[in-house]
RODO-2510 file (C-alpha; in nm, 4 decimals, decimal comma):
residues 438
     n   res          X          Y          Z
     1     m     0,1250     0,7956    -2,9543
     2     t     0,4603     0,7007    -2,7992
     3     y     0,4614     0,5730    -2,5066
     4     k     0,6376     0,8714    -2,3259
     5     e     0,3810     1,0820    -2,5259
     6     c     0,1230     0,8745    -2,2810
     7     t     0,3184     0,9261    -1,9625
     8     d     0,3566     1,2785    -2,0501
     9     y     0,0125     1,3745    -2,0692
    10     i    -0,1020     1,1950    -1,7709
    11     l     0,1485     1,3156    -1,5611
    12     s     0,0677     1,6709    -1,6620
    13     i    -0,3110     1,5702    -1,6017
    14     p    -0,3043     1,7264    -1,2671
    15     k    -0,2233     2,0845    -1,4073
    16     f    -0,5559     2,1444    -1,5820
    17     a    -0,8312     1,9169    -1,4463
    18     e    -0,9793     1,8127    -1,1267
    19     k    -1,1486     1,5245    -0,9718
    20     l    -1,4689     1,4093    -1,1000
    21     g    -1,6610     1,2446    -0,8597
    22     v    -1,7913     0,8916    -0,8634
    23     d    -2,1145     1,0219    -1,0227
    24     n    -1,9310     1,1445    -1,3124
    25     l    -1,7010     0,8726    -1,3467
    26     n    -1,9550     0,6299    -1,3864
    27     r    -2,0965     0,7978    -1,6801
    28     i    -1,7293     0,7365    -1,8580
    29     l    -1,7613     0,4121    -1,7236
    30     d    -2,1244     0,3518    -1,8905
    31     l    -1,9797     0,5136    -2,2949
    32     m    -1,7284     0,1903    -2,1737
    33     e    -1,9509    -0,0608    -2,0824
    34     h    -1,8540    -0,0910    -1,7481
    35     p    -1,5311    -0,3022    -1,7480
    36     e    -1,5123    -0,2794    -1,3873
    37     r    -1,8226    -0,5137    -1,4022
    38     s    -1,6673    -0,8042    -1,5799
    39     y    -1,4983    -0,9733    -1,3140
    40     p    -1,4618    -1,0194    -0,9746
    41     v    -1,2915    -0,7473    -0,6986
    42     i    -1,1614    -0,7164    -0,3925
    43     h    -1,1535    -0,3870    -0,2845
    44     v    -0,8915    -0,2625    -0,0591
    45     a    -0,8591     0,0298     0,1635
    46     g    -0,7207     0,1578     0,5011
    47     t    -0,3979     0,3962     0,6269
    48     n    -0,0964     0,2120     0,5500
    49     g    -0,0423    -0,2018     0,4640
    50     k    -0,2692    -0,1829     0,1613
    51     g    -0,0236    -0,2213    -0,1154
    52     s     0,1237    -0,4795     0,0711
    53     v    -0,2417    -0,7085     0,1697
    54     c    -0,2931    -0,6846    -0,2216
    55     s     0,0155    -0,8280    -0,3017
    56     f     0,0080    -1,0925    -0,0454
    57     l    -0,3737    -1,1694    -0,1706
    58     g    -0,2483    -1,1186    -0,5550
    59     s     0,0699    -1,4199    -0,4584
    60     i    -0,1768    -1,6366    -0,2957
    61     l    -0,4937    -1,6580    -0,5567
    62     g    -0,2117    -1,6953    -0,8440
    63     f    -0,0200    -1,9691    -0,6794
    64     s    -0,4327    -2,0902    -0,6444
    65     g    -0,3869    -2,0711    -1,0447
    66     k    -0,5862    -1,7667    -1,0499
    67     r    -0,4982    -1,4787    -1,2803
    68     v    -0,4913    -1,1685    -1,0929
    69     g    -0,5454    -0,8032    -1,2024
    70     i    -0,3745    -0,5619    -0,9215
    71     f    -0,4357    -0,2007    -0,9003
    72     t    -0,2224    -0,0070    -0,6839
    73     s    -0,0273     0,3211    -0,5877
    74     p     0,1776     0,4946    -0,5939
    75     h     0,3968     0,3865    -0,8222
    76     l     0,7894     0,4716    -0,7620
    77     v     0,9684     0,4622    -1,0695
    78     r     0,7207     0,3976    -1,2944
    79     l     0,3527     0,4556    -1,3925
    80     n     0,3202     0,1453    -1,5322
    81     e     0,3650    -0,0368    -1,1967
    82     r     0,0139     0,0761    -1,0736
    83     i    -0,1257    -0,1950    -1,3164
    84     r    -0,0214    -0,5250    -1,3299
    85     i    -0,1370    -0,9281    -1,3970
    86     n    -0,0017    -1,1386    -1,0838
    87     n     0,3722    -1,0453    -1,1016
    88     d     0,3507    -0,9148    -1,4563
    89     i     0,3742    -0,5312    -1,4808
    90     i     0,1894    -0,3563    -1,7907
    91     s     0,3929    -0,3576    -2,0612
    92     d     0,5028    -0,0069    -2,2714
    93     e     0,2740    -0,1184    -2,5728
    94     e    -0,0095    -0,1873    -2,3881
    95     f     0,0269     0,0443    -2,1524
    96     t     0,0118     0,2741    -2,4897
    97     e    -0,2884     0,0935    -2,6217
    98     v    -0,5045     0,1480    -2,3592
    99     f    -0,4539     0,4725    -2,3019
   100     e    -0,5550     0,5812    -2,6433
   101     e    -0,8643     0,3358    -2,5806
   102     v    -0,9170     0,5457    -2,2267
   103     m    -0,8657     0,8990    -2,4532
   104     y    -1,1183     0,8051    -2,7008
   105     y    -1,3955     0,7567    -2,4466
   106     v    -1,3062     1,0521    -2,2438
   107     k    -1,3403     1,2862    -2,5668
   108     k    -1,6347     1,1220    -2,6222
   109     a    -1,7579     1,2048    -2,2882
   110     e    -1,6623     1,5613    -2,3021
   111     k    -1,8608     1,6086    -2,5970
   112     t    -2,1631     1,5380    -2,3168
   113     g    -2,0348     1,7718    -2,0898
   114     i    -1,8022     1,5903    -1,8538
   115     a    -1,5261     1,6913    -1,7877
   116     h    -1,1591     1,5320    -1,8053
   117     p    -1,1277     1,2766    -1,5198
   118     s    -0,8418     1,3411    -1,2636
   119     f    -0,5060     1,1771    -1,2971
   120     f    -0,5810     0,8862    -1,0389
   121     e    -0,9139     0,8611    -1,2328
   122     f    -0,7934     0,8340    -1,5901
   123     v    -0,5577     0,5402    -1,4675
   124     f    -0,7806     0,3756    -1,3036
   125     l    -1,0325     0,3617    -1,6248
   126     m    -0,6951     0,2608    -1,7823
   127     g    -0,6435    -0,0334    -1,5420
   128     a    -1,0499    -0,1440    -1,5510
   129     l    -1,0129    -0,1859    -1,9395
   130     y    -0,6933    -0,3752    -1,8969
   131     f    -0,8222    -0,6110    -1,6862
   132     r    -1,1332    -0,6711    -1,9058
   133     k    -0,9058    -0,6814    -2,2319
   134     k    -0,6711    -0,9562    -2,0266
   135     k    -1,0089    -1,1677    -1,9021
   136     v    -0,8257    -1,2098    -1,5572
   137     d    -1,0681    -1,4542    -1,2748
   138     y    -1,0162    -1,1408    -1,0268
   139     v    -0,8740    -0,8221    -0,9632
   140     i    -0,7737    -0,6474    -0,6247
   141     f    -0,8452    -0,2629    -0,6522
   142     e    -0,6440    -0,0460    -0,3581
   143     t    -0,8205     0,2967    -0,2994
   144     g    -0,5732     0,6101    -0,3509
   145     m    -0,7124     0,7865    -0,0774
   146     g    -0,9537     0,7787     0,2132
   147     g    -1,2818     0,5169     0,0112
   148     r    -1,5860     0,6641    -0,0011
   149     l    -1,4885     0,9540    -0,2502
   150     d    -1,2373     0,7819    -0,4087
   151     a    -1,2272     0,6862    -0,7838
   152     t    -1,1938     0,2999    -0,7120
   153     n    -1,5939     0,3572    -0,5334
   154     v    -1,7084     0,2944    -0,8566
   155     v    -1,6707    -0,1063    -0,8131
   156     m    -1,9122    -0,3431    -0,6898
   157     p    -1,6555    -0,5786    -0,4959
   158     k    -1,6770    -0,9685    -0,3433
   159     l    -1,4985    -0,8673    -0,0810
   160     c    -1,3595    -0,5692     0,0906
   161     i    -1,0472    -0,4942     0,3171
   162     i    -1,0073    -0,2179     0,5349
   163     t    -0,6075    -0,2442     0,6959
   164     s    -0,5080    -0,0419     0,9938
   165     v    -0,6828     0,3399     1,0247
   166     s    -0,3899     0,5935     1,1472
   167     l    -0,4217     0,9725     1,0674
   168     d    -0,2590     1,0852     0,7856
   169     h    -0,4204     1,2923     0,5061
   170     m    -0,5880     1,5126     0,7349
   171     q    -0,6356     1,8013     0,5281
   172     y    -0,8768     1,5781     0,2977
   173     l    -1,0022     1,3196     0,5385
   174     g    -1,0594     1,4714     0,8512
   175     d    -0,8321     1,5518     1,2008
   176     t    -0,9364     1,2007     1,4304
   177     i    -0,9625     0,8348     1,3836
   178     e    -1,3347     0,8523     1,3832
   179     q    -1,3254     1,0631     1,0794
   180     i    -1,0612     0,9005     0,9002
   181     a    -1,2231     0,5471     0,9373
   182     a    -1,5404     0,7026     0,8362
   183     e    -1,4092     0,7699     0,5083
   184     k    -1,2583     0,4336     0,4878
   185     a    -1,5732     0,2506     0,5743
   186     g    -1,7024     0,4305     0,2489
   187     i    -1,6121     0,1410     0,0378
   188     i    -1,8405    -0,1080     0,2263
   189     k    -2,1468    -0,2503     0,0049
   190     h    -2,4791    -0,3991     0,1166
   191     g    -2,4279    -0,7919     0,2134
   192     v    -2,0571    -0,7798     0,0770
   193     p    -1,7896    -0,9290     0,3468
   194     v    -1,5473    -0,6967     0,4655
   195     v    -1,2340    -0,8074     0,6204
   196     f    -1,0486    -0,5768     0,9104
   197     f    -0,7727    -0,5669     1,1118
   198     d    -0,9052    -0,4166     1,4765
   199     r    -0,6578    -0,2525     1,6710
   200     k    -0,9250    -0,2116     1,9285
   201     d    -0,9175     0,1511     1,9218
   202     a    -1,1312     0,4620     1,8094
   203     a    -1,1637     0,2935     1,4087
   204     t    -1,3331    -0,0339     1,5548
   205     e    -1,6870     0,1356     1,6543
   206     v    -1,6832     0,3124     1,2935
   207     i    -1,6446    -0,0032     1,0994
   208     s    -1,8309    -0,1842     1,3173
   209     k    -2,1412     0,0646     1,3024
   210     y    -2,1002     0,1160     0,9440
   211     c    -2,1548    -0,2637     0,8900
   212     k    -2,4113    -0,3104     1,1054
   213     n    -2,6219    -0,0089     0,8920
   214     v    -2,5497    -0,1235     0,5500
   215     g    -2,6173    -0,4892     0,6014
   216     a    -2,2405    -0,6002     0,5527
   217     f    -2,0455    -0,9131     0,7887
   218     l    -1,7630    -0,8014     0,9451
   219     h    -1,4733    -1,0661     1,0033
   220     t    -1,1929    -0,9165     1,2123
   221     v    -0,8190    -1,0056     1,2594
   222     e    -0,6620    -0,9222     1,6081
   223     k    -0,3022    -0,9145     1,6767
   224     k    -0,3723    -1,1417     1,9176
   225     q    -0,4410    -1,3947     1,6965
   226     y    -0,1072    -1,4392     1,5368
   227     n     0,2544    -1,5146     1,7281
   228     l     0,5727    -1,4395     1,6078
   229     l     0,8259    -1,8146     1,6066
   230     k     1,1710    -1,6831     1,5062
   231     i     1,3799    -1,4797     1,2847
   232     t     1,6235    -1,6577     1,0690
   233     e     1,9012    -1,5277     0,8282
   234     k     1,5980    -1,5332     0,5403
   235     s     1,2786    -1,5386     0,7092
   236     i     1,0399    -1,4085     0,9729
   237     d     0,8578    -1,7177     1,1291
   238     f     0,5139    -1,7046     1,2647
   239     s     0,1621    -1,9215     1,3388
   240     f    -0,1873    -1,7590     1,2893
   241     q    -0,5244    -1,8664     1,4719
   242     s    -0,7838    -1,7705     1,2408
   243     v    -1,1636    -1,8494     1,2596
   244     y    -1,0664    -2,2104     1,0721
   245     y    -0,7806    -2,3292     1,1458
   246     k    -0,4437    -2,3025     1,3152
   247     y    -0,1933    -2,2089     1,0984
   248     h     0,1893    -2,3293     1,2177
   249     s     0,5359    -2,2027     1,0618
   250     l     0,4217    -1,9713     0,7826
   251     k     0,6961    -1,8254     0,6727
   252     i     0,7165    -1,4736     0,4784
   253     r     1,1063    -1,3373     0,3668
   254     k     1,2812    -1,1575     0,6042
   255     t     1,1556    -0,7551     0,5889
   256     a     0,9901    -0,6384     0,8628
   257     l     0,7664    -0,7159     1,1512
   258     y     0,4856    -0,5368     1,0136
   259     q     0,4183    -0,7524     0,7050
   260     i     0,3149    -1,0314     0,9416
   261     e    -0,0315    -0,8090     0,9833
   262     n    -0,0644    -0,7827     0,6027
   263     a    -0,0129    -1,1376     0,5571
   264     v    -0,2754    -1,2802     0,8305
   265     l    -0,5075    -1,0077     0,6435
   266     a    -0,4357    -1,1675     0,3045
   267     i    -0,5070    -1,5416     0,4445
   268     r    -0,8364    -1,4702     0,5980
   269     a    -0,9457    -1,2440     0,2765
   270     y    -0,8139    -1,5389     0,0774
   271     e    -1,0602    -1,7941     0,3457
   272     l    -1,3557    -1,5829     0,2859
   273     l    -1,2945    -1,6335    -0,1297
   274     l    -1,3147    -1,9832    -0,0881
   275     d    -1,6138    -1,9435     0,0596
   276     l    -1,7906    -1,7450    -0,1567
   277     d    -1,6353    -1,9354    -0,4602
   278     y    -1,7126    -2,2770    -0,3106
   279     k    -1,9507    -2,2271    -0,0846
   280     h    -1,8333    -2,4237     0,2251
   281     s    -1,5379    -2,4025     0,5516
   282     l    -1,1900    -2,4210     0,4461
   283     k    -1,1811    -2,7143     0,7859
   284     d    -1,4227    -2,9392     0,6674
   285     c    -1,2827    -2,8775     0,3040
   286     d    -1,1542    -3,1686     0,0675
   287     c    -0,8831    -2,9648    -0,0766
   288     t    -0,7614    -2,8261     0,2485
   289     d    -0,4046    -2,9691     0,2387
   290     k    -0,3725    -2,7821    -0,1123
   291     d    -0,4943    -2,4387    -0,0152
   292     l    -0,2559    -2,4631     0,3058
   293     e    -0,0115    -2,4905     0,0318
   294     v    -0,1196    -2,2614    -0,1631
   295     i    -0,1186    -1,9773     0,1497
   296     r     0,2378    -2,0701     0,2159
   297     k     0,4014    -2,0560    -0,1587
   298     g     0,2117    -1,7463    -0,1927
   299     l     0,3295    -1,5640     0,1434
   300     w     0,6757    -1,6679     0,0745
   301     n     0,6898    -1,5939    -0,2795
   302     m     0,5158    -1,1782    -0,2396
   303     t     0,7368    -0,9426    -0,3072
   304     w     0,6152    -0,5740    -0,2777
   305     s     0,9378    -0,2822    -0,3113
   306     g     1,0421    -0,0131    -0,1404
   307     r     0,8828    -0,1989     0,2327
   308     m     1,1668    -0,2484     0,4326
   309     e     1,3378    -0,3628     0,1235
   310     c     1,7156    -0,4466     0,1005
   311     i     1,8694    -0,2842    -0,1834
   312     a     2,2154    -0,3354    -0,1196
   313     d     2,4501    -0,4916     0,1283
   314     h     2,3758    -0,3551     0,5111
   315     i     2,1239    -0,1111     0,2867
   316     y     1,7612    -0,0729     0,3753
   317     v     1,4512     0,1079     0,2087
   318     d     1,1284     0,1476     0,3765
   319     g     0,8706     0,3896     0,2319
   320     a     0,6905     0,4814     0,6128
   321     h     0,5463     0,8276     0,5609
   322     n     0,3423     0,9092     0,8370
   323     e     0,3734     0,8305     1,2521
   324     e     0,1893     0,4875     1,2699
   325     a     0,3859     0,3753     0,9768
   326     i     0,7202     0,4943     1,1699
   327     k     0,6492     0,3383     1,4884
   328     a     0,6041     0,0232     1,2752
   329     f     0,9397     0,0737     1,1281
   330     c     1,1079     0,1650     1,4540
   331     h     0,9750    -0,1561     1,6103
   332     t     1,1145    -0,3622     1,3362
   333     l     1,4613    -0,2058     1,3908
   334     e     1,4482    -0,2701     1,7681
   335     v     1,3442    -0,6671     1,7180
   336     m     1,5671    -0,7342     1,3866
   337     f     1,8210    -0,4859     1,4306
   338     p     1,8970    -0,4407     1,7791
   339     y     2,2622    -0,4374     1,8325
   340     e     2,4069    -0,3079     1,5068
   341     h     2,4869     0,0705     1,4654
   342     k     2,3039     0,1855     1,1998
   343     v     2,2734     0,5099     1,0176
   344     l     1,9378     0,7047     0,8992
   345     l     1,8468     0,8833     0,5522
   346     f     1,5788     1,0899     0,6356
   347     a     1,3553     1,3043     0,3776
   348     v     0,9708     1,3758     0,4172
   349     s     0,6851     1,5464     0,2666
   350     k     0,5674     1,8939     0,4319
   351     d     0,2117     1,8071     0,4606
   352     k     0,3259     1,5294     0,7095
   353     d     0,3095     1,5365     1,0538
   354     y     0,6737     1,4725     1,0521
   355     s     0,7654     1,5931     1,4256
   356     g     0,5299     1,2867     1,5413
   357     m     0,7422     1,0537     1,3179
   358     i     1,0758     1,2282     1,4270
   359     e     0,9390     1,1258     1,7837
   360     q     0,8926     0,7951     1,7196
   361     l     1,2511     0,7776     1,5699
   362     g     1,3647     0,8668     1,9087
   363     r     1,3623     0,5417     2,0067
   364     i     1,6597     0,4568     1,7708
   365     s     1,9978     0,5523     1,8652
   366     f     2,1384     0,6397     1,5036
   367     d     2,5487     0,7178     1,4332
   368     e     2,4632     0,9703     1,2185
   369     i     2,1151     1,0996     1,0323
   370     i     2,1485     1,2176     0,6989
   371     i     1,8240     1,4728     0,6055
   372     v     1,7626     1,5188     0,2440
   373     r     1,4877     1,6575    -0,0172
   374     y     1,3866     1,4355    -0,3014
   375     a     1,2459     1,5974    -0,6134
   376     g     0,9290     1,8129    -0,5955
   377     d     0,7425     2,1173    -0,4368
   378     r     0,6303     1,8757    -0,1717
   379     s     0,9276     1,7950     0,0210
   380     a     0,9953     1,9479     0,3664
   381     e     1,2474     2,2219     0,3642
   382     l     1,5748     2,0828     0,5224
   383     d     1,6392     2,3214     0,8376
   384     v     1,3050     2,3069     0,8850
   385     v     1,3214     1,9102     1,0011
   386     k     1,6727     1,9446     1,1124
   387     r     1,5357     2,1874     1,3714
   388     e     1,2452     1,9303     1,4540
   389     f     1,5534     1,6291     1,4565
   390     e     1,8049     1,8317     1,7032
   391     k     1,4926     1,8887     1,9655
   392     i     1,4818     1,5076     1,9776
   393     y     1,8128     1,3650     1,9160
   394     g     2,0137     1,7116     2,0935
   395     q     1,8931     1,5848     2,4129
   396     l     1,9218     1,1527     2,3630
   397     s     2,2254     1,0572     2,2014
   398     g     2,4319     1,3735     2,0067
   399     s     2,3568     1,1463     1,6800
   400     k     2,5665     1,3414     1,4076
   401     l     2,2935     1,5601     1,1765
   402     t     2,4144     1,6353     0,8101
   403     t     2,2105     1,7674     0,5086
   404     f     2,2430     1,7840     0,1459
   405     d     1,9981     1,9324    -0,0886
   406     d     1,9215     1,6423    -0,3199
   407     i     1,8824     1,2756    -0,3046
   408     k     2,1195     1,1601    -0,4945
   409     t     2,4574     1,3933    -0,3165
   410     g     2,3193     1,2411     0,0133
   411     f     2,3063     0,8959    -0,0658
   412     e     2,6406     0,8774    -0,2387
   413     y     2,7592     1,0163     0,1272
   414     a     2,5224     0,8034     0,3029
   415     k     2,6761     0,4916     0,1392
   416     t     3,0610     0,6053     0,2065
   417     h     3,0024     0,5998     0,5850
   418     v     2,7900     0,2959     0,5806
   419     g     3,0967     0,0254     0,6200
   420     e     2,9726    -0,2468     0,8696
   421     r     2,6625    -0,0379     0,9916
   422     y     2,3246    -0,0370     0,8398
   423     l     2,1924     0,1786     0,6843
   424     f     1,7714     0,2832     0,6565
   425     c     1,6391     0,5287     0,4142
   426     v     1,2663     0,6020     0,5489
   427     g     1,0145     0,8698     0,5303
   428     s     0,8711     0,8626     0,2149
   429     l     0,7569     0,7085    -0,0770
   430     y     0,8700     0,9748    -0,2911
   431     l     1,2362     0,9380    -0,0919
   432     v     1,2013     0,5803    -0,1720
   433     g     1,0962     0,6302    -0,5724
   434     d     1,4211     0,8552    -0,6226
   435     l     1,6706     0,6037    -0,4732
   436     l     1,5544     0,3318    -0,6562
   437     k     1,5851     0,5456    -0,9520
   438     v     1,9515     0,6400    -0,8638
***
C-alpha cells in the first residue's frame, strides 16, 4: 500500500470500528509478542499539558543521551506527528511499513473473533511496534482521553505522570472533577511512582487515595515550589525547589506561562527516573552537575507546536480548548502582553463548554473578535458562538465581532487587520491544525 492509502484507511476506521477495550487489545498484543513490554515506559495522563510534559521530558532524556519514543495525540497536520523518536517524526516509509505489519496482526486476530481496533487503538499498536523495532531506551505514552479505559493503559509503566485535572470530555469521563480524576487515576499501578501536579482541589484526594489503595508512592509538585523570575525578549526564567534540589535561573523559550508548570513536572519525573535507574538521590549524586546541564538544555530546546506558538510576526496560535486552558491562556496575555492591542481569532467545538471559555476570555480587552468555523462536523455554529460573545463583550468593551464560515477567509481577514496589534488564535486544536495547514 502507498502512504496515502495507509493514512486514508486509518482515518476511515471510525466509520466501521469501535473501541475494543484493554482486554481485547491485549489479545492482539499477545499475537505481536507484546512490543510495549520491550522498553521502559513513562505513562502520562491529565486534562491539560500532557503533550508539553511528554515533550519536555523527552527533550531532557534526549540530552542525557537516551533514544526516546514519544506517542502523543492529537496530530495537528499529519498522522505521523503522533509517533516520533526524540525530535524525529516517523517517516512516511516507516509509517507504511509499520501499518502493514499491524494490519497483518489485526487480520490474524479477526480470524479468532477479535474485532477491528478503533482509530486510536490502531495507531497505538503502530507506535508500540515501531518503538520496539527502533530499540529505544524509553517510551513516553500519552493517554488519548481519560486513563482507566484508554488503549495506552495496557502498558506496565516505570513511572506515571498526571498533569492538572479539570472539566473536559464530560460526556465520556463524568461531570465532576472527582469523577474525571478517578478516570485519570486509572493509569496508576502497584509499586509504580506517580508524579502529580497538586492544585489542592477536588482531584487531590482522589489521586492520593488511589495511590494509597494500589500501593503506589505519590510525588506531588505544587505551584509554591516554583517562581517566575523574569520574562525577556526570548525566554521565561524561573526557579524550582524540588525535593532534591533548588534549581536557579531555569529557562524555557518565550511561549506561555503555563509551560513552567509542565516543565517542573518533567524535572521531577527526570529526578525520579535517575533514582530508579541509578539508585541514588540527585543531591548525593556524583554526576549532579551533568544532570543539571541536561535539564537546562532539555528545557531550553523543547518545542511543542500549537502551544502559544508564534507562527508569524505578531501572530500566535494556542490549542487551549477548555475553560482551564483558556484561563491559563488569559493569564499569559495579562502578564506577557498587558499593554498591546489585541485581536482574537476563535473557533470551538460544539461539545465544549464554550460559554465558560468565553467568560474567561472576557477578562481580556480585544479590539476585534473574529469567529470562524474549522473544517468538520464538530465545529460549533457561528451564530451560537457569536451570541455567547455578545453576552460578555457587549457589556464590557464593545469589541467588534466578525464571523466567517471558514478558517482561511477569516485568517486572511485577520492578517490584514493586525498591523501593529497582536493576533491570538485560540479555542480548538482543530483550529490550530487548520491554521498550520494554511
